[in-house]
N, C-alpha and C positions, 0 to 999 in steps of 0.2 A: 614645127615647121611643116605648114598645112600644103602638100604639093599633089593632092589630086581632090577631083570633084569640080564643083561650080565656080570657086573660088581659087584653082590650079594660076589662072591666065593673068590673075592681079597680085600674087608673088613670083611670078615670073622676070626679068627684067625689062621685058619690052612688052606689055600688056597690048594682045591685039583689039579688045574689043573696050569701046568707048567708057561701059558701065565697072569694067574692071582696071581704071584709073585711079591708084592710090593720091586721094586730095590733101589727107592727111594721115599721119600717124602717131601714136604714143611708143611707149618702150616695147609692149607687147599683145598691139594692136593697132590694123590700118582701118581708113576710115574709105567706102567707097560710095558712089552715089547708087540707086537700088536701080535694080532694074525693074519695070513696070512703073516708074513714078509719076503716080495717078496726080499728084501736087510737086510743085519746083520744093526743092529743098528738102529732101526724102532719102535720108543717107542710109549707110548699113555699119556698125563697126565690127569687125571682123577680128579673131583672136588670131594668134600666128600659130598657136598650138591647137593641136587638133582635139576638139571633143562633139558632140551629136549638139549638145546643148549650151549657156553660159552659165548656168549652173554648177555643171562640171567642171569651170575654169577655176584656176587657183585664184587664193585670195588676193595675192598680186594686182593680177588683172583686173579684178573687183575696184580695187582700190585705185586706179588709172581712170577707170569712167567716168567720175565730175569733171575730171581735168579735159579729156578728150572730150565729155557733151558740152562742157565750159565753151572749149578752142569753136569748137562745131557754133556754135549761137552766135556766139563776140562776133564771128565773122560773117554768117546769112543773114544775122536779125535786124528787124525791121521795129521803128518805137508800135506798142503793143503786139510784138510776138511773142507764140512760150513756145515751151519744149514737150512732144509727146513721145514715149518709150513703151515700144511694148516688142514682145515676142513670143514666138511658138515652139515653146519648149517639147521637142522630142525629144524621146529615148531612146530611139531605135532605126537603123537604116533600115528608108523606105517605106516611113511611114506617113499618113497624109499630113499630120499636124508640121512635119517637115518641110511641105512642099514641093518635093523634089533636091532641098539643098542637107545635103548629109554632113554638114558641118554648123559650129557653132554663128548666129549671127544677130545683133541686134538693131532694129529696128529704130530708128531717132528722125523726128518730123519736125521741121521748125515752121510755126506758118502763125498767122491772126489768132487772137483768141474765141473771137468768133465760130472760127473752122475748128481751133482743135475744143472747144466745149461741146462743139455739135458729133464730133467723130469720139468721146466721151462718154458720151450720152448713149451715144448708138452700142461702144465697147460693154456699157454697165448694163443695158438690154439685152444685149447676147451673150454676157457670161452667168454661169451662175458663179458669181467672184466675192467672197469678200475685199473687202476695204479698208485699209489699215494706213496710219502715217509711216513718212519711210523716207529718207534725203535717197540722192545715189546711189552714195557708195552702199549701203543697206539694203538697196532693192534685195539682191540673193542670199542676205540672212534668215530669211524665214520659207526658203523653195527648198523642199527634199530634192536634189539634186537625181534620185531613183525612180521618181515618180514623175508620165509627161506634167504638161504645164501650163496655162495661157496665161500674162501678165499683163498689164499696161502700168505705166505711170506718167500722172501730170501734176504738177505744182504740190512734192511732198505729199499726192495721194500716191495710193497702189492698189491697185483690183489683181487679185488673186486667183484663180482656177486650179485648183488640184485635190487630187487627181482630176486631169481633164475629162469634161464629161459626152463633150463629142471629137470626133477626130477629123478633122474637114480642113481640107485642102485648099489655107491661106484662108482661112477664117476672117481674119482680121482685119487682110487685105479688102477682103466684102464689104466692109463698115466702113472702113477709108472710103472706097468708092463709092457707096450709097451718100456718106455724108458731103462726096467731092461733086454730088450731080451727074455722076457714070457711073450707075452699079451695076452694070453688068460688063465692064470694063476693067474687072478687077483682077484679072488672068495675066502675069505678066511674061508667060508664054506669047501671048494674043494679042496681048498689049503694053508693051514694052514702052510706050512715051519715052522717046528719043527724042524728043524735042523739046520735056523736060529736062531731061539728063545733059543735053547740050547745055542749055541756057543756066543751071544749076551750076553745073561747073565753068563755064567763062566767070557766071558771077562769084562765084567762091575764089577765085584767080585774082576780077581785080579787088574784090576786099582785100584779099591777103596781101598785097602789092601797097594798095594805098594804104595799111596798118603798120606797115615794115617802116 
């Protein structure tokens, strides 16, 4: 269990911050709303066991990802929505790639296809990445857990840059901010977007009650 760092509050019995409210969980991971939620329905999957990146997690954690992603999508999606998944795969504590968070965390955005397409195009342009076909459970099968990386996944296609050619803090968040029309509001520390966090949590719980 992780007990230190950015997500320690989320693993406590009584989280003190809205961004650390656990809104879903699996056997090996929890789901949080992301701080700096530039667009609504942006989540983080956080493994309970500590590692710097998700590639270093066990196969059991990787196998659980499709069910967690599907549960998120089923509860928040609207017709025409799809999923964008990405990670800044840091390798060492304090690196720019890790964005100030030295614990594995996987970004999951559910949004309309037009926005996802715009964001995906930006990521393709930003990363010196090779593209391949894969499903969610196999995302980490081609990633070397001893090299830093960036990757993004959408609709059975994966972009992987490894080794990372640039070590830029919040690199892919910058691309998302540009796609959302707020290019200067990518930094989660300066722009937490608490309004989007609050509305996303409320809608998530409403949909969950209706689905019960």
